[in-house]
C-alpha positions in Angstrom: 0.6 -51.7 11.4 -0.8 -48.0 11.6 -3.2 -46.3 13.9 -6.0 -44.2 12.6 -7.9 -41.5 14.7 -11.7 -42.2 14.9 -14.5 -39.9 15.2 -14.7 -40.4 19.0 -11.0 -39.4 19.1 -9.7 -42.9 19.9 -7.1 -44.8 18.1 -7.4 -48.0 16.5 -4.8 -50.4 15.1 -5.1 -51.2 11.4 -3.0 -54.4 10.4 -2.0 -53.6 6.7 0.1 -56.0 4.7 1.8 -53.9 2.1 5.0 -53.6 4.2 5.5 -57.2 3.4 5.3 -56.9 -0.4 9.1 -56.6 -1.0 10.3 -59.8 0.8 7.0 -61.7 0.5 7.0 -61.6 -3.4 10.7 -62.9 -3.4 10.1 -65.5 -0.5 7.1 -67.0 -2.2 8.4 -67.2 -5.7 11.9 -68.7 -4.2 10.0 -71.3 -2.1 7.3 -72.3 -5.0 10.5 -72.5 -7.6 12.6 -74.3 -5.1 9.8 -76.7 -4.6 8.4 -77.3 -8.1 11.6 -77.3 -9.8 13.4 -79.8 -7.5 10.5 -82.1 -7.2 10.1 -82.0 -11.2 13.9 -82.7 -11.5 13.8 -85.5 -9.2 10.7 -87.0 -10.8 12.1 -86.7 -14.1 15.1 -88.4 -13.3 13.5 -91.1 -11.4 11.3 -91.6 -14.5 14.5 -92.2 -16.6 15.3 -95.3 -14.3 18.2 -93.8 -12.6 19.5 -95.0 -9.2 18.7 -93.4 -5.9 22.3 -92.0 -5.9 22.0 -90.3 -9.4 18.7 -89.0 -8.3 19.9 -87.6 -5.3 23.2 -86.1 -6.9 20.7 -84.4 -9.5 18.8 -83.1 -6.8 21.5 -81.4 -4.8 22.9 -80.0 -7.8 19.6 -78.5 -8.7 19.1 -77.0 -5.3 22.5 -75.3 -5.3 22.2 -74.1 -8.6 18.8 -73.1 -8.5 19.5 -71.0 -5.3 22.2 -69.3 -6.8 20.3 -68.6 -9.8 17.4 -67.1 -7.9 19.9 -65.0 -5.9 21.5 -63.7 -8.8 18.2 -63.0 -10.8 16.6 -61.2 -8.0 19.6 -59.2 -7.3 19.9 -58.1 -11.0 16.3 -57.5 -11.6 15.7 -55.6 -8.6 19.0 -53.5 -9.1 17.4 -52.5 -12.2 14.5 -51.4 -10.7 16.5 -49.5 -8.2 18.7 -48.1 -10.8 15.6 -46.6 -12.4 14.3 -45.1 -9.1 17.6 -43.4 -8.6 17.8 -42.0 -12.0 14.1 -40.8 -11.7 15.1 -39.2 -8.4 18.2 -37.6 -9.5 16.2 -35.9 -12.6 13.5 -34.8 -9.9 16.3 -33.3 -7.9 17.7 -31.5 -10.7 14.4 -30.1 -11.5 13.7 -28.9 -8.1 17.0 -27.3 -8.3 16.4 -25.5 -11.8 12.6 -24.5 -11.3 11.0 -25.2 -7.9 8.1 -22.9 -9.1 7.2 -25.3 -11.9 7.6 -28.3 -9.6 5.5 -26.7 -7.1 2.4 -26.3 -9.7 3.0 -29.9 -10.9 2.7 -31.1 -7.3 -0.4 -28.9 -6.9 -2.0 -30.2 -9.9 -1.5 -33.7 -8.9 -3.4 -33.0 -5.6 -6.1 -31.1 -7.6 -6.5 -34.1 -9.8 -7.0 -36.2 -6.7 -9.9 -34.2 -5.5 -8.7 -31.2 -3.6 -9.8 -27.7 -4.6 -7.3 -25.4 -6.2 -6.5 -23.3 -3.4 -6.1 -26.3 -0.9 -4.0 -28.0 -3.4 -1.5 -25.3 -3.6 -1.4 -25.0 0.1 -0.6 -28.8 0.7 1.8 -28.6 -2.1 3.6 -25.6 -0.4 3.7 -27.3 2.9 4.8 -30.6 1.8 7.8 -29.0 -0.2 8.8 -26.8 2.5 9.2 -30.0 4.5 10.5 -32.4 2.1 10.4 -31.4 -1.5 12.1 -34.2 -3.1 10.4 -36.8 -0.7 7.1 -35.0 -1.7 7.4 -35.7 -5.4 9.0 -39.1 -5.1 5.9 -40.1 -3.2 3.3 -38.4 -5.2 4.5 -37.8 -8.7 6.8 -41.1 -9.0 5.1 -43.4 -6.8 8.4 -44.2 -4.8 8.1 -44.8 -1.0 9.6 -46.8 1.7 7.3 -49.4 1.4 7.7 -50.4 -2.3 11.3 -49.0 -2.8 13.7 -51.7 -4.4 15.9 -53.7 -2.1 18.1 -55.9 -4.1 19.9 -57.6 -1.3 16.8 -58.4 0.7 15.3 -59.7 -2.5 18.3 -61.8 -3.4 18.6 -63.4 0.2 14.8 -64.0 0.6 14.8 -65.9 -2.7 17.9 -67.8 -2.2 16.8 -68.9 1.2 13.3 -69.7 0.3 14.4 -71.6 -2.7 16.6 -73.9 -0.4 13.8 -74.4 2.0 11.3 -75.3 -0.6 13.6 -77.6 -2.5 14.7 -79.3 0.6 11.0 -80.9 1.0 11.1 -82.9 -2.2 15.0 -84.0 -1.7 14.2 -85.2 1.8 11.3 -87.0 0.7 13.5 -88.7 -2.1 16.0 -89.7 0.5 13.2 -91.4 2.8 10.8 -92.8 0.1 11.4 -96.4 -1.1 13.2 -96.7 -4.4 10.2 -98.6 -6.2 7.9 -95.9 -5.3 10.1 -92.8 -5.4 8.4 -90.8 -8.0 4.8 -91.3 -6.4 6.1 -90.3 -2.9 8.0 -87.1 -4.2 4.9 -86.2 -6.2 2.4 -86.6 -3.5 4.6 -85.0 -0.8 5.3 -82.0 -3.1 1.6 -81.4 -3.9 1.0 -81.3 -0.2 3.9 -79.0 0.4 2.9 -76.9 -2.2 -0.7 -76.7 -1.2 0.6 -75.5 2.6 2.9 -73.0 1.1 0.2 -71.3 -1.1 -2.1 -71.2 1.8 0.5 -69.7 4.0 1.4 -67.2 1.4 -2.0 -66.2 0.8 -2.8 -65.7 4.5 0.4 -63.6 4.9 -0.8 -61.4 2.0 -4.4 -61.4 3.4 -5.8 -63.2 0.2 -7.9 -66.6 0.0 -6.1 -69.4 1.4 -8.0 -71.9 -0.7 -7.4 -70.0 -3.9 -3.4 -69.7 -3.1 -3.2 -73.5 -2.2 -5.2 -74.4 -5.6 -3.2 -72.2 -7.8 0.2 -73.3 -6.8 -0.7 -76.9 -6.6 -2.3 -77.1 -10.0 0.7 -75.6 -11.5 2.9 -77.6 -9.6 1.4 -80.9 -10.7 1.5 -79.9 -14.3 5.1 -79.2 -13.9 5.7 -82.5 -12.6 3.7 -84.2 -14.9 5.3 -82.8 -17.9 8.9 -83.5 -16.4 8.0 -87.1 -15.7 6.8 -87.3 -19.2 10.0 -86.1 -20.6 12.0 -88.4 -18.3 10.2 -91.4 -19.2 10.7 -90.6 -23.0 14.6 -90.0 -22.6 14.9 -93.2 -20.4 13.1 -95.4 -22.6 15.4 -98.0 -24.3 16.0 -97.5 -27.8 
């Protein structure tokens, strides 16, 4: 949330959502992956005529492996982004030390291209570099700021935790559903959970709740249908 000065001199609050980008992306991806992959795994194994015990063992194994894979994958990928950012910052720091005048002209040119006149662009570049030269270049030249800065541990924990929460839903359904209709119960419950997840994620990001719910539900239904087909094919007697 930020405050903006109005023409009347008063302040009004603006509820922006960009500060949520780092954890929201990882959390939505984790929860959606946990729900879809675990539901698909359970439906696939059930379609192969496995016992409830085998289905639950497969589900628990899927949750454990999936959560660890999500955490490791997010940490590695976001760490790569962080490494790139740090390398660019080191390069910019060296350039500032070697030729601050050239960096000043480069920054002024950026402001000129954004609509400032040449003299004002030079003044803005001078004042910002006097305050924090590296920060000014990181933000305006490289596009690196605190809101979108890579945070590997945050992404890893958010993905693993949300994967586990998402995966717990179809797994719990499999525990409670009758054996004869287990696949049907898991599919229906998972589609409802997916719709809720999509709507909540869209609301948190300021997007259309209906569009968000429809998007994840359609892809989740497709994933479960394909896995159920493979499970039925593999489990069919020869």
